[in-house]
Phi, psi and omega in degrees: 000140180274105180266001184279341181290128178243141180258136177282164176300324179296315179297318180293322177297320177295321177297316178300313181298315180298329180274001179079022181256128176292131182282133171226162180303318183286321177296319178297320179294318179295312180297318179298317180298320181284315184288323187264331180272328178051040181255008177056057185289156169277169178298320179294320176298317178298315180301313181299314183290321181287326180290340173289323178282321183231085186304336182276354184290141179264159176299320180299320179298317179295314180297317178296320178298317178300314180300318179296317181293324176293312180299327181280352179082016178268335183228145179245136176272126179255130177246084184261344178216153184296128174083358181228127174258141174244164186230144184225151179284128185279333188274066177207165182301152177305141181202162175261183180225144177240125177249125179282127180287347180267306185261345179082359181291148180246129182245146170283141177236126179296152178240147175295139184300336185272003184303313182291338181281348185260038179256169179292143178300146177093351179262145173249124180269124177260331176201158177239126177239103180239116185239139177242150174228149180166217181237130182284165181302322180295315180291324176298318180295324179292332180285336184272000000 
């Protein structure tokens, strides 16, 4: 996955508008953090990082912004571990996720383009959620 692409505030504002979402400073900050950092943050991680930029922002505002962005189809909620949701930018090619059992980091994993074509006839695929767990290369290197 290409993580080098960065979106400007103008591009993100256009995405919000196209999705029918009223732009606010906090929604833009949440979308920017998810779209540009691509680190699959939890809601609490997002709140901490955004509250450093905007000290007056409430946890409720961040959570409400996340819910609006998920409903608008701009952000996807990932449930990779019990009791914690992480968030990913939706406007990118389909991909899976790998969660390291040692450091907890989440990585994007490419998928073969024909994966969706290999389903049973009569089904409509709306999303693909393919998750892997194990040990990432950095943690493996530390073990050796």
